[in-house]
DRENDO-1510 file (C-alpha; in Angstrom, 1 decimal, always signed):
<recs>
REC; n; res; u; v; w
REC; 1; UNK; +0.0; +0.0; +0.0 .
REC; 2; UNK; +1.4; +3.3; -1.1 .
REC; 3; UNK; +1.2; +6.1; +1.5 .
REC; 4; UNK; +2.0; +9.7; +1.1 .
REC; 5; UNK; +5.0; +11.4; +2.7 .
REC; 6; UNK; +2.7; +13.4; +5.1 .
REC; 7; UNK; +1.4; +10.1; +6.7 .
REC; 8; UNK; +4.9; +8.6; +6.8 .
REC; 9; UNK; +6.3; +11.7; +8.5 .
REC; 10; UNK; +3.4; +11.7; +11.1 .
REC; 11; UNK; +4.1; +8.1; +12.0 .
REC; 12; UNK; +7.8; +8.6; +12.2 .
REC; 13; UNK; +7.2; +11.7; +14.4 .
REC; 14; UNK; +4.9; +9.6; +16.6 .
REC; 15; UNK; +7.7; +7.0; +17.0 .
REC; 16; UNK; +10.2; +9.7; +17.8 .
REC; 17; UNK; +7.9; +11.2; +20.5 .
REC; 18; UNK; +6.9; +8.0; +22.2 .
REC; 19; UNK; +10.2; +6.0; +21.9 .
REC; 20; UNK; +12.5; +8.1; +24.0 .
REC; 21; UNK; +15.5; +7.6; +26.4 .
REC; 22; UNK; +14.9; +7.3; +30.1 .
REC; 23; UNK; +17.2; +6.6; +33.1 .
REC; 24; UNK; +15.4; +4.6; +35.7 .
REC; 25; UNK; +11.8; +3.6; +36.2 .
REC; 26; UNK; +9.7; +6.4; +34.6 .
REC; 27; UNK; +7.2; +6.9; +37.5 .
REC; 28; UNK; +9.7; +7.8; +40.3 .
REC; 29; UNK; +11.9; +9.6; +37.7 .
REC; 30; UNK; +8.9; +11.7; +36.7 .
REC; 31; UNK; +8.6; +12.6; +40.4 .
REC; 32; UNK; +12.3; +13.5; +40.5 .
REC; 33; UNK; +11.7; +15.6; +37.4 .
REC; 34; UNK; +8.9; +17.6; +39.1 .
REC; 35; UNK; +11.0; +18.0; +42.2 .
REC; 36; UNK; +14.0; +19.2; +40.1 .
REC; 37; UNK; +11.8; +21.8; +38.2 .
REC; 38; UNK; +10.3; +23.0; +41.5 .
REC; 39; UNK; +13.7; +23.4; +43.1 .
REC; 40; UNK; +15.0; +25.3; +40.1 .
REC; 41; UNK; +12.1; +27.7; +40.4 .
REC; 42; UNK; +12.8; +28.0; +44.1 .
REC; 43; UNK; +16.3; +29.0; +43.4 .
REC; 44; UNK; +17.8; +27.4; +46.6 .
REC; 45; UNK; +18.1; +23.9; +48.1 .
REC; 46; UNK; +14.7; +22.9; +49.5 .
REC; 47; UNK; +14.4; +22.1; +53.2 .
REC; 48; UNK; +10.9; +20.4; +52.7 .
REC; 49; UNK; +9.6; +18.3; +49.8 .
REC; 50; UNK; +6.0; +17.3; +49.6 .
REC; 51; UNK; +4.8; +15.1; +46.8 .
REC; 52; UNK; +1.1; +14.4; +46.2 .
REC; 53; UNK; +0.7; +11.5; +43.7 .
REC; 54; UNK; -2.0; +9.7; +41.9 .
REC; 55; UNK; -2.6; +6.1; +42.7 .
REC; 56; UNK; -0.7; +4.7; +39.7 .
REC; 57; UNK; +2.4; +6.8; +40.3 .
REC; 58; UNK; +2.4; +5.8; +43.9 .
REC; 59; UNK; +2.0; +2.1; +43.0 .
REC; 60; UNK; +4.8; +2.1; +40.4 .
REC; 61; UNK; +7.3; +4.0; +42.5 .
REC; 62; UNK; +7.2; +2.3; +45.8 .
REC; 63; UNK; +9.4; -0.7; +45.2 .
REC; 64; UNK; +11.8; +0.2; +42.4 .
REC; 65; UNK; +15.5; +1.0; +42.4 .
REC; 66; UNK; +16.5; +4.6; +41.8 .
REC; 67; UNK; +19.6; +4.9; +39.6 .
REC; 68; UNK; +22.8; +5.9; +41.3 .
REC; 69; UNK; +21.5; +5.8; +44.8 .
REC; 70; UNK; +21.5; +2.1; +45.8 .
REC; 71; UNK; +18.1; +2.8; +47.3 .
REC; 72; UNK; +14.4; +2.2; +46.5 .
REC; 73; UNK; +11.3; +4.2; +46.4 .
REC; 74; UNK; +9.8; +7.6; +45.9 .
REC; 75; UNK; +11.3; +9.5; +48.8 .
REC; 76; UNK; +14.8; +9.2; +47.6 .
REC; 77; UNK; +13.8; +9.9; +44.0 .
REC; 78; UNK; +12.1; +13.2; +45.0 .
REC; 79; UNK; +15.0; +14.2; +47.3 .
REC; 80; UNK; +17.7; +13.5; +44.7 .
REC; 81; UNK; +15.7; +15.3; +42.1 .
REC; 82; UNK; +15.2; +18.4; +44.3 .
REC; 83; UNK; +18.8; +18.5; +45.5 .
REC; 84; UNK; +20.7; +17.9; +42.2 .
REC; 85; UNK; +18.4; +16.9; +39.4 .
REC; 86; UNK; +18.6; +18.7; +36.0 .
REC; 87; UNK; +15.0; +19.0; +34.8 .
REC; 88; UNK; +16.2; +20.0; +31.3 .
REC; 89; UNK; +17.4; +16.4; +30.8 .
REC; 90; UNK; +13.8; +15.1; +30.9 .
REC; 91; UNK; +13.6; +11.5; +31.9 .
REC; 92; UNK; +17.4; +11.4; +32.3 .
REC; 93; UNK; +17.0; +14.0; +35.1 .
REC; 94; UNK; +19.2; +12.0; +37.5 .
REC; 95; UNK; +22.1; +11.3; +35.3 .
REC; 96; UNK; +25.4; +12.5; +36.8 .
REC; 97; UNK; +24.3; +12.8; +40.4 .
REC; 98; UNK; +27.3; +13.3; +42.7 .
REC; 99; UNK; +28.1; +11.5; +45.9 .
REC; 100; UNK; +27.8; +14.8; +47.8 .
REC; 101; UNK; +24.3; +15.4; +46.4 .
REC; 102; UNK; +23.2; +11.9; +47.3 .
REC; 103; UNK; +24.4; +12.4; +50.9 .
REC; 104; UNK; +22.3; +15.6; +51.1 .
REC; 105; UNK; +19.3; +13.8; +49.7 .
REC; 106; UNK; +19.6; +11.0; +52.2 .
REC; 107; UNK; +19.8; +13.5; +55.0 .
REC; 108; UNK; +16.5; +15.1; +53.9 .
REC; 109; UNK; +14.9; +11.6; +53.9 .
REC; 110; UNK; +16.3; +10.6; +57.2 .
REC; 111; UNK; +15.1; +13.9; +58.8 .
REC; 112; UNK; +11.5; +13.4; +57.7 .
REC; 113; UNK; +11.7; +16.3; +55.3 .
REC; 114; UNK; +10.3; +14.3; +52.3 .
REC; 115; UNK; +6.6; +13.5; +52.5 .
REC; 116; UNK; +4.9; +11.3; +50.0 .
REC; 117; UNK; +1.1; +11.2; +49.9 .
REC; 118; UNK; -1.7; +9.9; +47.7 .
REC; 119; UNK; -3.7; +12.5; +45.8 .
REC; 120; UNK; -7.3; +11.6; +44.7 .
REC; 121; UNK; -7.1; +12.6; +41.0 .
REC; 122; UNK; -9.2; +11.9; +38.0 .
REC; 123; UNK; -5.9; +11.3; +36.1 .
REC; 124; UNK; -3.9; +8.1; +36.3 .
REC; 125; UNK; -0.7; +10.1; +35.8 .
REC; 126; UNK; -0.7; +13.0; +38.2 .
REC; 127; UNK; +2.3; +14.4; +40.2 .
REC; 128; UNK; +2.2; +17.5; +42.3 .
REC; 129; UNK; +5.5; +18.4; +44.1 .
REC; 130; UNK; +5.8; +21.4; +46.5 .
REC; 131; UNK; +9.3; +22.4; +47.8 .
REC; 132; UNK; +10.0; +25.1; +50.3 .
REC; 133; UNK; +12.8; +26.8; +52.2 .
REC; 134; UNK; +11.6; +29.2; +54.8 .
REC; 135; UNK; +8.8; +31.3; +53.4 .
REC; 136; UNK; +9.7; +30.6; +49.8 .
REC; 137; UNK; +7.8; +27.8; +48.1 .
REC; 138; UNK; +7.5; +26.5; +44.5 .
REC; 139; UNK; +5.0; +24.0; +43.1 .
REC; 140; UNK; +5.1; +21.9; +40.0 .
REC; 141; UNK; +2.4; +19.6; +38.5 .
REC; 142; UNK; +3.0; +16.9; +35.9 .
REC; 143; UNK; -0.1; +15.3; +34.3 .
REC; 144; UNK; -1.0; +12.9; +31.5 .
REC; 145; UNK; +2.6; +12.3; +30.3 .
REC; 146; UNK; +5.7; +11.7; +32.3 .
REC; 147; UNK; +7.5; +14.8; +31.0 .
REC; 148; UNK; +4.5; +17.1; +30.7 .
REC; 149; UNK; +5.1; +19.9; +33.2 .
REC; 150; UNK; +1.7; +21.5; +33.1 .
REC; 151; UNK; +2.0; +23.9; +36.0 .
REC; 152; UNK; +4.7; +25.9; +37.8 .
REC; 153; UNK; +4.0; +28.3; +40.6 .
REC; 154; UNK; +6.3; +30.3; +42.9 .
REC; 155; UNK; +5.3; +32.2; +46.1 .
REC; 156; UNK; +1.7; +32.4; +45.0 .
REC; 157; UNK; +2.5; +33.5; +41.4 .
REC; 158; UNK; +1.7; +31.4; +38.4 .
REC; 159; UNK; +4.7; +31.0; +36.2 .
REC; 160; UNK; +3.2; +28.4; +33.8 .
REC; 161; UNK; -0.3; +26.9; +33.6 .
REC; 162; UNK; -1.2; +24.6; +30.7 .
REC; 163; UNK; -3.2; +22.1; +32.7 .
REC; 164; UNK; -5.8; +20.1; +30.8 .
REC; 165; UNK; -9.2; +18.7; +32.0 .
REC; 166; UNK; -9.5; +16.0; +29.3 .
REC; 167; UNK; -10.1; +12.4; +30.4 .
REC; 168; UNK; -7.0; +10.4; +30.2 .
REC; 169; UNK; -8.8; +7.3; +29.0 .
REC; 170; UNK; -9.1; +8.9; +25.6 .
REC; 171; UNK; -6.7; +8.3; +22.7 .
REC; 172; UNK; -5.6; +11.9; +22.5 .
REC; 173; UNK; -4.7; +12.2; +26.2 .
REC; 174; UNK; -2.9; +8.9; +26.3 .
REC; 175; UNK; -0.6; +9.2; +23.4 .
REC; 176; UNK; -1.7; +11.9; +20.9 .
REC; 177; UNK; -2.6; +9.2; +18.3 .
REC; 178; UNK; -5.3; +9.8; +15.7 .
REC; 179; UNK; -8.3; +7.6; +16.4 .
REC; 180; UNK; -8.1; +6.4; +12.8 .
REC; 181; UNK; -4.8; +4.6; +13.2 .
REC; 182; UNK; -5.1; +0.9; +12.6 .
REC; 183; UNK; -2.9; -2.1; +12.8 .
REC; 184; UNK; -3.1; -2.5; +9.0 .
REC; 185; UNK; -1.8; +1.1; +8.5 .
REC; 186; UNK; +1.0; +0.3; +11.0 .
REC; 187; UNK; +1.9; -2.7; +8.9 .
REC; 188; UNK; +1.9; -0.8; +5.6 .
REC; 189; UNK; +4.0; +1.9; +7.2 .
REC; 190; UNK; +6.6; -0.4; +8.6 .
REC; 191; UNK; +6.9; -2.4; +5.4 .
REC; 192; UNK; +7.0; +0.6; +3.0 .
REC; 193; UNK; +8.5; +3.6; +4.7 .
REC; 194; UNK; +11.9; +4.7; +3.4 .
REC; 195; UNK; +14.5; +3.3; +5.9 .
REC; 196; UNK; +16.0; +6.7; +6.5 .
REC; 197; UNK; +12.8; +7.8; +8.2 .
REC; 198; UNK; +13.1; +5.1; +10.9 .
REC; 199; UNK; +16.9; +4.8; +11.1 .
REC; 200; UNK; +16.8; +6.4; +14.5 .
REC; 201; UNK; +15.3; +3.1; +15.9 .
REC; 202; UNK; +18.7; +1.6; +15.6 .
REC; 203; UNK; +19.6; +3.7; +18.7 .
REC; 204; UNK; +16.8; +1.9; +20.5 .
REC; 205; UNK; +18.5; -1.4; +19.7 .
REC; 206; UNK; +21.8; -0.1; +20.8 .
REC; 207; UNK; +20.7; +1.3; +24.2 .
REC; 208; UNK; +18.5; -1.6; +25.2 .
REC; 209; UNK; +21.1; -4.2; +24.1 .
REC; 210; UNK; +23.7; -2.5; +26.3 .
REC; 211; UNK; +21.3; -2.8; +29.3 .
REC; 212; UNK; +20.5; -6.4; +28.5 .
REC; 213; UNK; +24.2; -7.3; +28.4 .
REC; 214; UNK; +24.7; -5.5; +31.7 .
REC; 215; UNK; +21.9; -7.5; +33.3 .
REC; 216; UNK; +23.3; -10.8; +32.1 .
REC; 217; UNK; +26.8; -9.9; +33.2 .
REC; 218; UNK; +26.1; -8.6; +36.7 .
REC; 219; UNK; +23.7; -9.6; +39.5 .
REC; 220; UNK; +20.6; -7.5; +39.5 .
REC; 221; UNK; +17.3; -8.1; +41.2 .
REC; 222; UNK; +15.9; -11.6; +40.8 .
REC; 223; UNK; +18.5; -12.4; +38.1 .
REC; 224; UNK; +15.8; -13.8; +35.9 .
REC; 225; UNK; +17.9; -13.4; +32.7 .
REC; 226; UNK; +21.0; -14.9; +34.3 .
REC; 227; UNK; +19.0; -17.8; +35.7 .
REC; 228; UNK; +17.7; -18.6; +32.3 .
REC; 229; UNK; +21.2; -18.4; +30.9 .
REC; 230; UNK; +22.4; -20.8; +33.5 .
REC; 231; UNK; +19.5; -23.2; +32.8 .
REC; 232; UNK; +20.3; -23.1; +29.1 .
REC; 233; UNK; +24.0; -23.9; +29.8 .
REC; 234; UNK; +23.1; -26.7; +32.2 .
REC; 235; UNK; +20.7; -28.3; +29.7 .
REC; 236; UNK; +17.5; -27.6; +31.6 .
REC; 237; UNK; +16.3; -25.3; +28.8 .
REC; 238; UNK; +16.9; -25.6; +25.1 .
REC; 239; UNK; +19.4; -23.1; +23.6 .
REC; 240; UNK; +17.0; -22.0; +20.9 .
REC; 241; UNK; +15.9; -18.7; +19.4 .
REC; 242; UNK; +12.9; -18.1; +21.6 .
REC; 243; UNK; +14.7; -18.9; +24.9 .
REC; 244; UNK; +17.5; -16.6; +23.9 .
REC; 245; UNK; +15.0; -13.8; +23.2 .
REC; 246; UNK; +13.4; -14.3; +26.6 .
REC; 247; UNK; +16.8; -14.4; +28.4 .
REC; 248; UNK; +18.1; -11.2; +26.8 .
REC; 249; UNK; +14.9; -9.3; +27.4 .
REC; 250; UNK; +14.6; -10.4; +31.0 .
REC; 251; UNK; +18.3; -9.5; +31.6 .
REC; 252; UNK; +17.6; -5.9; +30.6 .
REC; 253; UNK; +14.5; -5.7; +32.9 .
REC; 254; UNK; +16.6; -7.2; +35.8 .
REC; 255; UNK; +19.1; -4.4; +35.5 .
REC; 256; UNK; +16.7; -1.6; +35.0 .
REC; 257; UNK; +14.4; -2.4; +37.9 .
REC; 258; UNK; +17.4; -2.6; +40.2 .
REC; 259; UNK; +18.6; +0.9; +39.4 .
REC; 260; UNK; +21.2; +0.3; +36.7 .
REC; 261; UNK; +22.9; +3.5; +35.6 .
REC; 262; UNK; +22.5; +2.9; +31.9 .
REC; 263; UNK; +19.6; +4.6; +30.1 .
REC; 264; UNK; +17.0; +2.6; +28.1 .
REC; 265; UNK; +14.8; +3.5; +25.3 .
REC; 266; UNK; +11.2; +3.7; +26.5 .
REC; 267; UNK; +7.9; +3.3; +24.8 .
REC; 268; UNK; +4.8; +5.4; +25.8 .
REC; 269; UNK; +6.6; +6.5; +28.9 .
REC; 270; UNK; +7.7; +3.1; +30.1 .
REC; 271; UNK; +11.2; +1.7; +30.0 .
REC; 272; UNK; +10.0; -1.9; +30.5 .
REC; 273; UNK; +7.6; -1.5; +27.5 .
REC; 274; UNK; +10.5; -0.1; +25.4 .
REC; 275; UNK; +12.7; -3.0; +26.3 .
REC; 276; UNK; +10.0; -5.6; +25.7 .
REC; 277; UNK; +9.2; -4.1; +22.3 .
REC; 278; UNK; +12.9; -4.0; +21.4 .
REC; 279; UNK; +15.0; -6.9; +22.8 .
REC; 280; UNK; +13.0; -9.9; +21.5 .
REC; 281; UNK; +13.2; -8.4; +18.0 .
REC; 282; UNK; +16.9; -7.6; +18.3 .
REC; 283; UNK; +17.6; -11.1; +19.6 .
REC; 284; UNK; +15.6; -13.0; +16.9 .
REC; 285; UNK; +17.1; -10.8; +14.1 .
REC; 286; UNK; +20.6; -11.6; +15.4 .
REC; 287; UNK; +20.0; -15.3; +15.7 .
REC; 288; UNK; +18.4; -15.5; +12.2 .
REC; 289; UNK; +21.3; -13.5; +10.8 .
REC; 290; UNK; +18.9; -11.0; +9.2 .
REC; 291; UNK; +20.1; -7.6; +7.8 .
REC; 292; UNK; +19.6; -4.2; +9.3 .
REC; 293; UNK; +16.5; -3.5; +7.1 .
REC; 294; UNK; +14.7; -6.4; +8.6 .
REC; 295; UNK; +15.6; -5.3; +12.1 .
REC; 296; UNK; +14.6; -1.7; +11.5 .
REC; 297; UNK; +11.2; -2.6; +10.0 .
REC; 298; UNK; +10.5; -5.1; +12.7 .
REC; 299; UNK; +11.3; -2.6; +15.4 .
REC; 300; UNK; +9.0; +0.0; +13.7 .
REC; 301; UNK; +6.2; -2.6; +13.6 .
REC; 302; UNK; +6.7; -3.7; +17.2 .
REC; 303; UNK; +7.0; -0.2; +18.7 .
REC; 304; UNK; +4.0; +1.3; +16.7 .
REC; 305; UNK; +1.8; -1.7; +17.6 .
REC; 306; UNK; +2.7; -1.1; +21.3 .
REC; 307; UNK; +1.8; +2.6; +21.0 .
REC; 308; UNK; -1.4; +1.8; +19.2 .
REC; 309; UNK; -2.5; -0.7; +22.0 .
REC; 310; UNK; -1.5; +1.7; +24.7 .
REC; 311; UNK; -3.6; +4.4; +23.2 .
REC; 312; UNK; -6.7; +2.3; +24.0 .
REC; 313; UNK; -5.5; +1.6; +27.5 .
REC; 314; UNK; -3.8; +4.8; +28.7 .
REC; 315; UNK; -0.3; +5.2; +30.0 .
REC; 316; UNK; -0.9; +3.7; +33.5 .
REC; 317; UNK; -3.5; +1.1; +34.5 .
REC; 318; UNK; -4.1; -2.1; +36.4 .
REC; 319; UNK; -3.0; -4.1; +33.4 .
REC; 320; UNK; +0.7; -4.9; +32.8 .
REC; 321; UNK; +1.8; -2.8; +29.9 .
REC; 322; UNK; +4.6; -5.3; +29.1 .
REC; 323; UNK; +2.0; -7.7; +27.8 .
REC; 324; UNK; +1.0; -5.1; +25.2 .
REC; 325; UNK; +4.7; -4.5; +24.3 .
REC; 326; UNK; +5.1; -8.3; +24.0 .
REC; 327; UNK; +2.2; -8.2; +21.6 .
REC; 328; UNK; +4.1; -5.7; +19.5 .
REC; 329; UNK; +7.1; -8.1; +19.7 .
REC; 330; UNK; +4.9; -11.0; +18.5 .
REC; 331; UNK; +4.1; -8.9; +15.4 .
REC; 332; UNK; +7.8; -8.3; +14.8 .
REC; 333; UNK; +8.5; -12.0; +15.2 .
REC; 334; UNK; +5.9; -12.7; +12.5 .
REC; 335; UNK; +7.7; -10.3; +10.1 .
REC; 336; UNK; +11.1; -11.7; +10.9 .
REC; 337; UNK; +9.8; -15.2; +10.3 .
REC; 338; UNK; +8.6; -14.3; +6.8 .
REC; 339; UNK; +4.9; -13.8; +7.6 .
REC; 340; UNK; +2.5; -11.1; +6.4 .
REC; 341; UNK; -0.3; -9.0; +7.7 .
REC; 342; UNK; -2.8; -11.9; +8.2 .
REC; 343; UNK; -0.3; -13.6; +10.4 .
REC; 344; UNK; +0.2; -10.3; +12.4 .
REC; 345; UNK; -3.6; -10.2; +13.0 .
REC; 346; UNK; -3.5; -13.8; +14.2 .
REC; 347; UNK; -0.6; -13.2; +16.5 .
REC; 348; UNK; -2.4; -10.3; +18.2 .
REC; 349; UNK; -5.5; -12.4; +18.7 .
REC; 350; UNK; -3.4; -15.2; +20.2 .
REC; 351; UNK; -1.8; -12.8; +22.7 .
REC; 352; UNK; -5.2; -11.5; +23.7 .
REC; 353; UNK; -6.4; -15.0; +24.3 .
REC; 354; UNK; -3.4; -15.9; +26.4 .
REC; 355; UNK; -1.9; -13.2; +28.6 .
REC; 356; UNK; -4.5; -10.4; +28.6 .
REC; 357; UNK; -5.3; -9.6; +32.2 .
REC; 358; UNK; -1.9; -9.9; +33.9 .
REC; 359; UNK; -2.0; -7.2; +36.6 .
REC; 360; UNK; +0.4; -4.4; +37.2 .
REC; 361; UNK; +1.2; -4.4; +40.9 .
REC; 362; UNK; +3.9; -1.8; +40.7 .
REC; 363; UNK; +7.4; -1.5; +39.2 .
REC; 364; UNK; +9.8; -3.9; +40.9 .
REC; 365; UNK; +12.3; -6.7; +40.3 .
REC; 366; UNK; +9.6; -9.3; +39.6 .
REC; 367; UNK; +8.6; -7.4; +36.5 .
REC; 368; UNK; +11.3; -9.4; +34.8 .
REC; 369; UNK; +9.2; -12.6; +35.5 .
REC; 370; UNK; +6.2; -11.0; +33.9 .
REC; 371; UNK; +8.2; -9.9; +30.9 .
REC; 372; UNK; +9.8; -13.3; +30.5 .
REC; 373; UNK; +6.4; -14.9; +30.5 .
REC; 374; UNK; +5.0; -12.4; +28.0 .
REC; 375; UNK; +7.9; -12.7; +25.6 .
REC; 376; UNK; +7.6; -16.5; +25.7 .
REC; 377; UNK; +3.9; -16.1; +25.0 .
REC; 378; UNK; +4.8; -13.8; +22.1 .
REC; 379; UNK; +6.9; -16.5; +20.5 .
REC; 380; UNK; +4.1; -19.0; +20.9 .
REC; 381; UNK; +1.6; -16.6; +19.5 .
REC; 382; UNK; +3.7; -15.9; +16.4 .
REC; 383; UNK; +4.5; -19.5; +15.7 .
REC; 384; UNK; +0.8; -20.5; +15.9 .
REC; 385; UNK; +0.0; -17.5; +13.6 .
REC; 386; UNK; +2.6; -18.7; +11.1 .
REC; 387; UNK; +0.7; -22.0; +11.0 .
REC; 388; UNK; -2.6; -20.2; +10.2 .
REC; 389; UNK; -4.0; -20.7; +13.7 .
REC; 390; UNK; -5.5; -18.1; +16.0 .
REC; 391; UNK; -8.0; -17.8; +18.9 .
REC; 392; UNK; -11.4; -17.5; +17.4 .
REC; 393; UNK; -13.9; -14.7; +18.0 .
REC; 394; UNK; -16.3; -17.0; +19.9 .
REC; 395; UNK; -13.7; -17.2; +22.7 .
REC; 396; UNK; -13.5; -14.7; +25.6 .
REC; 397; UNK; -12.5; -11.0; +24.8 .
REC; 398; UNK; -11.2; -11.9; +21.3 .
REC; 399; UNK; -13.4; -10.2; +18.7 .
REC; 400; UNK; -14.1; -10.8; +15.1 .
REC; 401; UNK; -11.5; -8.2; +14.0 .
REC; 402; UNK; -8.2; -7.2; +15.5 .
REC; 403; UNK; -9.1; -3.6; +16.1 .
REC; 404; UNK; -12.1; -4.6; +18.2 .
REC; 405; UNK; -9.9; -6.9; +20.2 .
REC; 406; UNK; -7.4; -4.1; +20.9 .
REC; 407; UNK; -10.3; -1.9; +22.0 .
REC; 408; UNK; -11.6; -4.7; +24.3 .
REC; 409; UNK; -8.2; -4.9; +26.0 .
REC; 410; UNK; -8.2; -1.2; +26.5 .
REC; 411; UNK; -11.7; -1.3; +28.0 .
REC; 412; UNK; -10.7; -4.2; +30.3 .
REC; 413; UNK; -7.8; -2.2; +31.7 .
REC; 414; UNK; -9.1; +1.4; +31.7 .
REC; 415; UNK; -12.8; +0.7; +32.7 .
REC; 416; UNK; -13.2; -2.8; +34.0 .
REC; 417; UNK; -10.2; -2.9; +36.3 .
REC; 418; UNK; -10.5; +0.5; +38.0 .
REC; 419; UNK; -11.6; -1.1; +41.3 .
REC; 420; UNK; -8.8; -3.8; +40.9 .
REC; 421; UNK; -6.3; -1.0; +40.6 .
REC; 422; UNK; -7.5; +0.5; +43.9 .
REC; 423; UNK; -7.4; -2.8; +45.6 .
REC; 424; UNK; -3.9; -3.6; +44.4 .
REC; 425; UNK; -2.6; -0.3; +46.0 .
REC; 426; UNK; -4.5; -1.0; +49.2 .
REC; 427; UNK; -2.8; -4.3; +49.5 .
REC; 428; UNK; +0.6; -2.8; +48.9 .
REC; 429; UNK; +0.1; -0.1; +51.4 .
REC; 430; UNK; -1.4; -2.4; +54.0 .
REC; 431; UNK; +1.6; -4.7; +53.6 .
REC; 432; UNK; +4.1; -1.8; +54.1 .
REC; 433; UNK; +2.3; -0.6; +57.1 .
</recs>
């Protein structure tokens, strides 16, 4: 299908906007970003930091490692961001933090000067950070997107105010994608776009591969990737293309969730989604000895499919976003294995019939387990699709066409699981208390 250059440019721009570098888990890093911007507006080192966060931000930041600190959680993220973060770096706000700054941040936390609270907000992604020193105060609000600084105030004066009241469950608020975008259009773009328009995706492969190698080399978190590697070496698992893809992807998640200092390329505001949409593709292309064009087009297909599915769900939800990114990877697998668009549709239907409904109970080391399961499911979905087999529309939430299936997954997470999301956080907070 021939598409005009305007459409190609808009899809390429969408990829550039949503596939971006990030250092650390994006929810606590977004809190650090808000704190850094507020401290910059304050013009002095804060003595008190107060963060009011939506349920999903709180859930995803409670148990994850913060890069360069050796510590976990939202308090240290906010403190380091306020003391020494550079908000101009976006999601890499904590890169280059000094030992002296870390010591000052730890002192703020130890002294009870960092307060984290839940904010009842209509938005799944809402961060409000207030910093003060004496009578001087500054407030920053981030909403809808992890880097969207929507409000800045200082000593009662409004410096910036571009807050929105739209509902985050909509496509526009979630990712800025046109509602007419379809999986078929994504396929046509990925197969036909001139390679120079998507060449930047090779940086995605480079960054996420480096983190994968680090996770397989050193001990991080649950060491899911390293454990799989050991099992392969010891003959407990086959040394095949799919297991290597699972191993390499899980290794990257291990490192990232434990606070590895290497940046990753994220997707739709999530580093784990970026890794899951990337590393299975990189691994299979390598093992099949395919050229850079195959890798590039498969990455475009995987990442755009992930963005498309996230647009129905929203950036944060009770559903594990890695399952959607693994669905993107399943589509990439199909292409690398020589399949066409009918097989892509079947792969998506197979993933919906298998792993849809895996909950998100926060960012943490065990995310590597969920990602490993999802990537394995992606391989199974693609291989079944290549044989002409898919879950039928008479089963479960799988619909008669792939777009309706994608919408059903979005409704399941954004509407059907709202109460589940609340209950998950209640369980997490009760446990910590």
